[in-house]
N, C-alpha and C positions, 0 to 999 in steps of 0.2 A: 504494500500500500504506500502511495506517495501523496504529497500535499502540494497543491498549486500555490498556496499562501503559507509557506512554512514558518514565516516570522511571527504569525499570529499565535503559534503554539506557545509563545511566552505567556500568553494570557491564561494558560493553565494554572498559573500561580494564584489566580483569583479564586480557585476552588478552596483555598485555605480560609477564606473569609467566613463561611458558615461554621467552620471548625473553631475559629477564634471566638466567634460570638457564643458558640455552645460552651466552650471551656470557661469563659469569663462572663458570668451573668452580671450585667451592668444595672439591672433593675434593683432598687432598694426596697427591701420588704416593708410593708405597712403594719403598724401595730393595731390590733383589733381586740377589744375587751370582750371576753366571754365569761359567762357565769360559771361555766364548768368545762373542762376539757375531756370529760369522760366519754362523750359521744364521738369526738374527733379521734381519740385513740382507738376506738372500735373499728373505724374505717381506714385508719392510717396505712396499714399494710397493703390493702387492696388498691387504694388510690395511688400510692407512690409507684407501684408496679406499672399501672396504666400511664402515669405521667412519664416515666422513664422510656417506656416503649414508644410513646408518641414523640418524645424529643429525639430519640435516635432515628426514628423513621423520617422526621422532618430534616434532620441533619443529612441523612443519606440522599433524600430527594433533592435538597437544595444544592448539595455538592455535585451530584450527577448532572443536574440541570446546567450548572456552570460549565462542567467538563464537556458536555455534549454541545453546548452553544459555541464554545471556543473551537472545538474540533470541526463543527459545521462551517464556521467562518474561515477556517484554514483550508477548506475544500479538499477533502481526502478523495483519492481515486485509486482504483485497483489496477495499477499499471502492470504488475507482474503476471496477473492471471487474465487480463482482458485480451480478447482476441483481436487480431489485426482488423477484422472487418466488423467489429461490434461498436455500437455507439458508446461514447464515454468522454473522457477528458480530451482536450485538443492534443494532437500528436504531430510529431515530425516524422515523415515517412520517406524512405528512399526505396524506389522501385528499381531493382537490378533486372534489366531486360536483356535476355540472351539474343543477340542478333549476329551470332557467328555464322560461318558458311554452312554448317550442318543444318541450320534452320531453313535453308532453301528446299530441303527434302519435303516430301508430301506423305500424308496418310489418308485415311478415309475422310477425315474432316478438312482436307485441303493442305496448303503449304503451312509448315510449322511457324514460319515468321508471321503469317496472317493470324494464326491462332494466338501467338504470343501478343500481337498488338491488341487483339480483342480482349484477351484476359487482362492485359496490363491496363487497358482502358476501364475495365470493370473494377479493378482495384482502385484506380483513381476516383472513379465515380462513387465508390463506397465511402470515401473520406468525408469528413464533416466540413462545415463552412469555416471553422477556425483552424483547420489543419494546415501544416506546411508540407509541400510535396516536392520531391526531387527525382528526376529521371536519370538513371545511370546505365547506358548501354555498355555491354562488355566489349564491343568493338566500336570505338568512338570515332565518328566522322571528324575530319581535321578541323571543321569550323564549330564543333560542338563545345558548349560550356556547361558547367555544373551550376545550375541556378535554382534556388528554392523559390517556389511559387506559392502564394497564398490562395490562389483560385485554381480550379481544375482545368479551365479552358486551355491555357498555354501548354500544360503538360499533355493533355489529350492531343493537341495539334502536333507536339513533338513526337509522341508515340506513333501517330499515324504516318509521320514522315521518316521514321527510323528504318533504314534499309538493312539487309543482311550484308555484312562486310567481311573482308579479310582482316587478319591481324588482331583477332579477339584475344584478350588476356584470359588467363585461367579464371574460372568462375570463383574459385577460392580467393584469388587476388582481388576480384571485383567486390566481393563481400567485405574484404578488408578495407578497400577504398571507400565503400559505403559507410563503414564504421568511422572513418576519418571525417567524412562529410557530416556525420551526426555529431561530431565533437562541437560544432558550432550551431547546433539546433536551438531553436527558441523555446521549444516545449520540453518538459521533463519526460513526457511519454515518447519514446523513440523506437521506431520499428524499421526493419528491413524485410522487404518482400522480394523473393527471387522467382522469376518466371523463366524456365529453361527446359530444354529437352534432355538435360542431364547427361550430355555426351561425356563418356568416360575420359576422353582426352582432355577435357577442361578441368579435371580434378587432379591433374598431375602435380600441381604446386602444393607441397605439403608443409610449407613454412607456416609457423604459427601466426595467427591473426586474431589475437584475443580481443573480444568485445567487452565493453562494460556490462555490469550485471543488470543494468536497467534497459538494455537493448533487446528487443524481441526479434526473432528470426522466423520467417514463414517461407516454406518452399512450395511452389505451384508447378508440378511437373506437367510436361506436354508430351504428345506422341503416344499413339495407341498400338503401334506394331513395330516389329523389328525392321530396320531399314536395310536396303541393299545399295551398294555403291561400288563402281569400278573406277579406279583412278590410276594415273601415271604419277608415281611418287618420286621418281628420280631419273635423271639423265646424266651420263658422264661420258667424256671422251676417253676411250681406252688407249688409243695409240699415243705413244710418247713422242714419236717423230711424225710431224705433220708437214707435208710438202704438197705444193700444187701438182695436180695431175696424178697423185699417188693415193691409193685407197686408205681410208681412215676408218677405224673401228669405233662405233658409238654404241653404247649399251643403255637401254631404258629398263626401268622396273615398273611392272604393272601388277596391281593388287586388286582382287575382288574381295570386298567386305560383305559377308552375309550372302544369302541366296544359294544358288546351285552352280555347279561347274558349267562352263560354257566356252564359247569362242567369240572373241572380239577382233575386229580389224584394227591395225595400227599402221601409221604412216609417219615417215620422217620428212620434214620440209626444211630446205636450206635456202635462206633468203627468200622465203615465200614460195619456193618451187618444190613440188613433191618429187623427191628423188629416190625414195625407197618405201616399200610397204610390205606387210606380212600379216599373217593371222596368228593370234595368240590364244592358246588354250589356258584358261584361268580356272583355278580351284580356290574356293573361298578360304581366305586366311593365309594363303601361301604366295609369297612374292614370286613373280615370274620374271626372269631376266631375258630381255628381248634384244638380240644383236642386230645392228644395222651396219652396212658398209656404204660410205659416201666418198665421193672424190671431189675435193675442193678445186674450183677452177682457177683460182689465183691466190696470191698472197694477200694478207690483211685480215681484218676481223670480219667474221661471218656470223649471222644469227640463224639459229635453227630451233625447231620445235618437234616434239614427238606428240602425236595426237591419236586418240582412239575414238571409236564410235561414241556418239553422244548418248548420255543417259540422263537420269533425273538430276544429276549434279554436274552441270556442264563446266563449272569453274575449275574442276580438277581433271578434265578430260584432255588437257594439253599441258605440257611442261616444256619450258624454254631453256635453251643453253646457248652459250657463245663459244665459237671456235676460232682460235687464232692460228692463222698460217703465218709463221714468223718470217721475217726477211732472211736473206741468205746469211748463214752463220759467219761470224768474223773469227777467223782462225789464225793464231800465231804459232809458227813452227820455230822452236828453239833448237838449233843444231849444236850438239856437244863438240868440244874441241877434239879433233882427230876422228870424229865419228861420221859415218855415212848417213845422210838424211835425204839423198837424192831419190830413193825409192818411195819415201813417204811423200815428198813434195810432188813427185810425178803422179802418184796415185790420187792425191788431193787436187792436183792441178787439173785433172780431167774434169772434176766437178766444178772447179773454178772457171774453166773456159766456157762451160755451159750456163754459168750464172748460179750454180747451186751453192756456192760459198765464196767468201772473200778471203784470199790467202795472203799472208805476209810471212817472210822468213828472216830470222836474225841469228847471229852467232851467240853462243853462250855468254860471252862477255858483255853483250848489250842488254841482257835480261834485267839487271838491276835498274836500268834507266827506262825500261819500257813501261808505257801506260797500260796496265792490265785492264783498266776499266773500259778501254776501247775495244776489247775482244770478248767473245763469248766462250771461247775454248782455247786452251794452250796445249801444244803438242811438244813434249820433251823427248828429244832423241839423244840418248846416251850422255846426259850432262855429267860433268865431273864435280860441279858445284852449283848450288841453287841460290846463293846469296842469302836473301831473307825468305825462308820458306813460308813465313806467316802471310806474305802477300798472296801467294798461291792458295793457301788455305782459306783466306778471306774470299778470294774469287769463287772457290768452290762453295763455301757456306752461303754466299749471296745468290747462288743459282747458276754460276758458271761451271766449267768442267776442265779437267786435266787428263790428257792421254799421255802416259809415260812409258817409254821404252828404256830398258837398262842399257848400259854401255860397259866399257872395260872396268870402270869404277862402279861396280854394282851397288855398293853401299852409299853412293851419292844421293840416292832417293830416300834414305832413311830419315833425314831431318823433316822432309815433307810428310812422310808417313807418320812420324811421331806427332807432328802438329795436327794431324787429322785423328789421332787416337787409334791408328791402325797398327798392323803388325810391322815386321821389319824384314829386310833382305839379308840373309846370312850367306854371302858369297854366291858361287855358281857351281853347278855340276856339269861335268863334261868339258870339252875343248872346242873352240871354233874350228870348223873343218874336220873334226874328229869323227869317231864312229857314232852311229845312231844310238842314243840312249833309250829311246822309246818313242811312242807316238801319242797323239791326242786320243782321248776316249769319249767322254760324255760332253755334250753341248746343252746348255739351258735354252732349248728351242722356244720356250714360252716367253723368253725375255724380249722386250721391244726391239732390242738391237738386231735380232735375227728375223723379225717379222717381214715376210715378203722376200727374203733373200734367197731362199732355196726353192727349187722347183717342186711342185707337188709329186712329180714322178720320182724325184731324188731328194727326199726331205732332209738328208744329212750330207755334209761334204765329205770329201776324201780325207783320210787321216793325214796328219802333218808329221813329218819326221823331225825329230829333235836331236841336235848334236850338243848344244850347250843351252842351259836354262838357269835363270837366277832362282835361287832357293828362297822363295817368299814364305814366311810363316805368318798366317793370319793372326790378328790381335783381337781386341775387344770391341772394335768398331762394328758398324752395320755393314757387313760384307757378304758377298755372294760370289761363288766360283762360276764363271760363265763357260769356260772351256777347261776341262780337266785333262790330265796326262797320266801316262803310266808311271811316271817318276814320282807321283805324289805331290808335285809342285804345280800350281795352276798355270796354264798358259795365259789365261785372261781372268783377272779378278776385278770385281766392282767394289769400290769403297764409297759409301754414301755418307755425306756430311752436310747438315743443313738442307739447303734447297738444291744442292748440286752433287756431283759425283766425280770420282777418279776412276779411270780405267787403266789398270796396270798390266802391261804385257810382261811375260816371263822371258821373252827373247827379244834381241835387237832386230831391227829391220835389215838383216844381213843374211845372205845365203850361207855364211859360215855357221850361223847359229841354228837355222832351220830352213826348210824349203817353203815356209809360209809366203814369202814374196812371189814365189812362182805359182802359187795356187790361185784359182779363180776367186776364192773368198777374199783375198787380200784387199783389192780395190774397193769393193762394196762395203767391206767391214770397216775400213778406215773412214770412208765417207759417212756411213751411218753412225759410226762412233762420234765423229765430229758433230753431226746433226743432233745426236742424242744428248751429248754433253752440253751443246749450246742451248738446247730447248729448256733445260732446267725445269722449273715449275711453271713455265709460261702457258703450257697447254692446260694444266690443271687449274691455274689461276684464271678462271673465267669471269670473276667478278660477280658471282651470283648473289643477289639480295633477296630477302624475304619481304613480301609486300607489307607495308605499314610498320615494319620494324627498323628500316634504315640500315646504315652501315657506312663503311668507307670504301672508296675505290681509288686504286693507284693508277695513274695515267702517265705513261712515258711519252717522250717525243713532243713535249709541249713547248711552243715558242713563246717568247716574252711578248707581252702586249695584251691581246684580247683575253677576256675571261672565258672559262670553259662553261658550256651549257649542256644540259641533259635533256634530250628530246625523246618524248615518250611515244608509244605506239599510236596514240591518237593525235600526234602532232603538237601536243602541249609542251612548251619549253620551260624548264626550270633552271635557275642559276643557283646551285648549291654552294655552301661554304667551301672554300678551297684554301689549302695551305701548301707551301712549297717545302719539299724535302729534297735531299741530295739526289739529283738526276730525275726527279719526277714531281708531279703535283698530286696531292691527295684530296679527294672530294669527300666531304662529310654530308652524306645524304640522310635526311631525317625521315620522319614517317609520312612526309607528303607524297612519297612514291607509293600509291595505294593500289594501282592497277597492275596486274601481272602482264608480262609481255617483254618485248625487246626494246631496250633504250640505247640511244647512241650518245656518246660523249663527243661533242663537236666544238671545234675552235675555228671560227670563221666558216670556211666551206669544207674544212677537213674533218673527217670522222676518225677520231683517235682510238676509239675502242667501242665495243658493244658490251652491254651489261644485260644479263638475263635477270628478270625479277619474277619470282614464283611465289605462290601462296604456300603457307605452312602445310607440309604433307600430313602432319598429325591430324589436321582437321578433316581429312578424307575418311577417317574411320568413324562411322556413325554409331558404333556400339554405345548403348546407354546403360547407366547404372540403374539398379532398382531404387525407387524413391527412398526406401528405408535405408539402404546402404549409403545413398547420397547424403541423407540427413545425418547419419552417423559420422561420415567424414567431415561434414561441416561442423558438427558439434565438437569433434576432436580438435579442429583447427581454431574455432572461435571461442570454445569454452562456454557456449550458451546452448540451451535446448532449442531444437529446431522442430517446428510444427509442420507437418505435411498436409496440405489441403488439396483435395482432388478436384482441380479445375474450378469452374464457376459455381458448381453445386455447393461449395463450401464457403461462398462469400457471405451468405445471409446467416444471421444468428438470432432469429425472432424468438422472443420469450426467454432469452438467456439473461438472468439478472446480473451476470458478471460484469456487464458493461454499464450498469446504472451508476450515475454519479453518487458517491457515498455521502456527500454533504447533506443530501436530502434525508437520508436515513438518520444521520446524527441530529438534524434539526427536528425531525419528528420525535425522536427520543427525548430531546430537551423539552419540547412542548408537553409531552406526556408526563415528564417529571414535574413540570410546573403545575399542570392540572391536578396531578395527584397531591402535590404539596398544598394546593388551595383547598382541596377537599378535606385533607387531614386537619388543616388549620381551622376551617370553619365548621368542622363536624361537631354537632351538638353533644355535650356531655350528658350521659344518662343521669336522671334524678336519683338521689339516695333513697334507700328503702325506708319506709315509715317505721 
């Protein structure tokens, strides 16, 4: 029970007045002369008992009358037990309206979002004339404001205009936000009403959101049947090496939630053109990986999407991705003193002549003065000294790569390996031009380095004869053997660090060490190694954002002058906050990016990159919690009991006295006490017996 005028409770001290009057009788007794006291003594015992009973009764009635009057003027209300939709004291009410994407689904009563608007309007219409009302959608439009209204009209208009949007916060977080709104409520009676389909994905936030003890929570569930939805939940570029005119592997993930197994059509579009399609057999609850092969026509940024047949939730029938076909790799060949690098430069020069890469060669002594930031990959051919190995390690960590061949001084590569946290080279086995020590055995054919290199008819190359090989002992770094040998020492080892990698050969590019330069694998292996190392994380870094959540985008190749603009799929242009970092500009994109699709980062007339914006895949699963379970989770998080009301049928509470204003009860009791006190006071005393 609460009081609307709690300060008047100090008036309860007035209840002491009748007690003081009773204890201190201020009337002075009168002296009356009697001829004899014999008859008074006869009735003394009976009369005194009646007088004491009458005095105590009057004391109790007068004291209770004062107490009840003070309590009535303090206006008590039953806030703890009063229902949300019952009449009573004025309240401050926050309506949490679920307008997440799952509310676009339908059941026998129509679209869930329409049902939510109808039920939310019924809640607002059930409020009283003195109530305060606040609408709090879980997916807030960019222009929305949290405003308390003293009349129902503006709230009803806002409910009718609330659309289903992406970027909804967890329902538990919305309830916590509603509690914060009620901190500034004008009425002591505070209530939160939640209208939702109880999608299980919206209850993932388990952070505590304790509500005050005087806040009531009511849950109004929607949805009369299990929903079925098929969605594209993920798209990723599998190929690490992306070149124009060469096949690129793209993989999509399709999931069916609920329903029965079936087949859906899926298509991949690249820059708006359908380039691949397939049929997907889906099983409820099991993600299906769908491979596509596309061939990018040119270098630069391309926008793509994977789309399936439309269903009841069209917003997740497509998922967007960005594909970067990088410019030709910039490769620096460092020739060790007294070492042969002609076979390496010859192999890479073939690709350079066709525009496949940009090649530069320097001697070992020029390495300390070389600007490594101007290159994507560095090829070390038998160096005897690396100068500062930390510079090469930084190149690798930032997304570049190093291709290393040993030379006569096989331990010269150890400082670089130590800087990467890798193993070390302990000398060499065999002699240059000597007998064959062994041959190659296993190749990691699943590695991107070998994708498309071998013919389907001959999936593995001929073995390579080894005469001399550096004895590399792997360390604790992230390493993989790509080509193994009979000697137990790898012919080709990948060492990953940060965003880049090092490819370490066990032999020099010299026929005295092995016959690798004579094999058909040599030229394509070197070119793909350079392209693979130069790619770094550029293919994976597609700049994907989640709608209405924002994020940051790194943009390279920005010229000084004009600001960068973000152009959406509908042609709307945004100018996000931007800050300059070494070698790039970072865009801080807020929640204004609300529509899924492909966005272009533009400076002047140039498109610098493409950004894919997708909706949160977790919203695609329409599975709902049982109302009782949802209430238990909210109770655990808020610390308050949660009442579940079954739709509009629970809005009325006719005849329930819990919502009556209690001040009228106390006023009636006070009047009853005063009437009784009057009757006792004026009651005629019985005449004495003759």
